[in-house]
C-alpha positions, 0 to 999 in steps of 0.5 A: 335263128331267123325262125326263133326271132320270127316266133318271138316277134309273133308271140310278143305281138299276140301278148300285146294284142291280148293285153290291149283287148283285156285293157279295153274290156276293163275300160268298157271300150271293147265287147267281151264274148260271154261263156256258155251259162252251163260252162259258167256254172261248172266253173263256179262249182269247181272253184267252190270244190277247191275252196272247201276241199282246201278248208276241210284238209286244213281242219283235218290236219289240225284235228290229226295234229293240233301242234302247229310246230309239228305240222310245220316240221312235217310239211318241211320234211315232205317238201324236202322229200325226207322221212318224218322222224318217229316220235312218241305222241302225248298218250305214249309219253304219259304212259311211259311216265306212269309206268316209270312212276309205278316201278319207282313206287313198286309194282307190288303196291296198289298205287304202283300196280295201278300206275303201271296198268294205266300207263300200259293202257295209255300206250295202247291209246297212243298206238291206236291214235298213230294207226288212226292218223296213218289211215286218215292220211292215206285214205282221206287227206292224200286223195284230197291233196291229189285233187288240189295238186293234180286235177284242179291244177289241170283245170286251172291251166285249161281255164287260163288257156280258154281265157287267152283263146277268148281274148284272141277271138275278141281281138280278131272280131275287133280287127274284122270290124275295123277292116270293114269300116276302112273298106267302106270309107275307101269306097266313098272316096274318089280317085279323080283329081279335083278341079282347080289350079294345076299345082293345087290339083296335083297336090290334092290328088296326091294326098287323096291317092295316099289316103285311098291307098292307106284305106285300101290296105285295110280293105285288103285285110278284111279277108285276112281278118275274117280268116283269122276270126274263123280260126280263133273261133274254132280254137276257142270252141275246141278249148271250151269243149276241153274245159267243159269235159274237165269241169264235168269230171269234178262230179267224179271227184265228188263221188271219190271224195264221198268214198274217202269220207266214208273211209275216214268215218270208218277209221274214226269209229274203229279208233274210238271203239278201240279206245273205249274197249281199252278204257273199259278193260282198264276200269275192270283191272282197277276194280280188282283193287281192294276198296280200302285202297280205291275209296275216294271221298271226292269220287264223282257221282254215279251219273257220270257213265264214263267215270271209273268204278273203283269200289271193287267187290270181294270174291264173287260167291258161286252157287254149289252144284244143284243149287238154283239161283234166286228168282226175280220174285225173290229179289222183288220180295226181299225186304232187307239188304241182300248181295247181288252179282251184276250180270251185264254192264249198265250205264246210268241214264240219269243221276238217280241210277247207278252204273254197273260193271259185269261180275261186280257184287253190290248190295241191293234192297227194296224201297217201298213205292219203287217200280217193281223192275228196279231196286236200290243199289249201293256200292261203297259211297255210291247209291242209285237205282239199278235194273233188276234184270241185270242182277243175280241174287246171292245166297 
């Protein structure tokens, strides 16, 4: 119990000393030990790393989950250490609605079959989105969060301890300075009684004696204060070294975050490539419907490379055995409209060109004055230039 009281009193004295030193520094009444310039730069970089890491985390969470209510719900489940309930995302809900509508209209009808195909693709997109979010959370958000909740918290703790050690050091310097001043003043005072009447002389001598004894108490503390200064200086230097080593570790965190960033970009690239492939496959499936069902007077122009090509070909004629396919020279010299099969997918580069899908059949014709490497293609209501090397003329 006695030890606890003494320890409590010592801690209270230390806190009071730090508070006094901090207040005097703010008022400009005490000197402050400045940190090393290299250490200051490391502290600034660590704070910047924390600031931008938190900001990137928040924006990434918004990208992965735009709904703030869902984000708040997931945060609460995480804090309660409970598993987040599985829920369908927007793509999956849209897909389920399309599939249900398709079955209602009849899978045998063109519209019903198209709805079912679109719904299945939307559910594939939803599944790919879930995989992307899961990958991004593990490989990108989790390491960033671990840095904020782990490494930077340790840095903040050691930095606060360094601040306390600095206050202790400056307080010790102040005590040494005061003790030395008191010692110097005590040496100037005379211990002999002043001349005069006996009563006055004795009283003056007594006051002078008390004054000298009080000043000598400060003088006796010089040695103790200097010893304490050496101890606090050593503790401050050691804590500064510990803090410096932790702050230099931020460079390793930057390197780790760079690897996480690469993983995030790879996950994004894989996700968008998957989505693109799903939509290309859906385009081809919708292209198999007869033109009668797919024609649309309000269809977008051929300049939109992302639009779905709905005017589908009839059965592609094939060459009989031994029959050679028409050459490029035939395509160039062809005067009237001819039918041609598309060999490869082609995305229009301008509004004057026509986007193509592999294996579809279009009508082509030669236009006077046009570049010899191009023909005028026509598909339903859509017309535009097509590259001749992407075509195979049909007999």
